N, C-alpha and C positions, 0 to 999 in steps of 0.2 A: 396612180393606183388604178387597177383594172376595174371594170364594171362589176365583175364577180366579187372582187375584194370589197368594193363599196357596198354591195348588197349584203355580204356577210357581216360587215361592220354595222349596217343599219339593223340587221336582224338581231344583233347583240344589244340593242337599245335597253337601257335600264332606267329610263326616266320617261315621263310623259305617259299618255294613255297606252297601255299595253294589253288591251282587252283581247286582242286576237291570239294571245298566248294561251288563252283558255280554249281547250279543244271544242267545247260546245259552241262557243262563239265563232271559232274558225269554221266549224262545220256548217253553221248557219250562213256564213258568208259564201261558202262553196255552194250550198243549196240555192242561194239567191242568184248567184251567177248562172247556174244551170237553168233555173226557172226563166231567167231573162232571155235565154236562147231558145229553150225547148217549148216553153208554154206561152210566154208573153210575145215571143218572136220580135224582140226589139233589136237583136243583133246576132251575128254569127260569131261565136266565141272561138278565138284562135289559140290563146294561151293565157294562163293566169298563175299567180303565186300569192299566197297569203302569208304575210310576215307578221311579226309581233305587233307592229304599230302602223302598218299600212298594207295596201293591196296593190299589186300591179296587174293590169288587165290589158290584153291585146285583143281587140275585137273589130269587126266590120259592122258599123251601125246600119240598121234598117229603118230607123226613125231618127229624129233630131237628137244630137248628143245630150242635150239637157234633159230630154225625156228618159234616156238611158240612165244617166246619173241619178235623177230624181227617183226612178223606180227602184234602183239597186239600194240607194241609201234609205229610202222610206221603208221598204220591206225588211231589210236586214236589221235596221234599228228597232223596228217594231218587234221582230222575233227576239232580238237580243234583250229587249226590255221585258220579256216574259220572265226573265230571271229576276226575282225580287231584289237581289243585291245590285242590280244595274238600273232599275227603274228611275227614269228622270235624268240620268247622266248622259250627256251627249256622246254618241258613238263616232260621228263623223264631223269633219270641219264644214264650213259653210259652202264649200264646193267651188270657190273661185279658181282653184288650180286642179279641178277634177278632170279636165280633158284638154 
């Protein structure tokens, strides 16, 4: 199976957390990725795609990778939890496979 076919299959996910199917939450993640590059200057963003249940990011870090991961997850989770239906529900995994 090609990489493109695998990505299409992953994007059809119908179980597990699918928060990123919600346009507002996907936009929040996009905003976070752009802030990390343009405002926080933690990395140079090369490419990214937001899928229903995960995000792929290609970047060149300007700080330690764990700082990048922490900043992205912390900010986007806080913004996502501004939605009363999401408050207190984990958005991200613990990060062991984040980089």
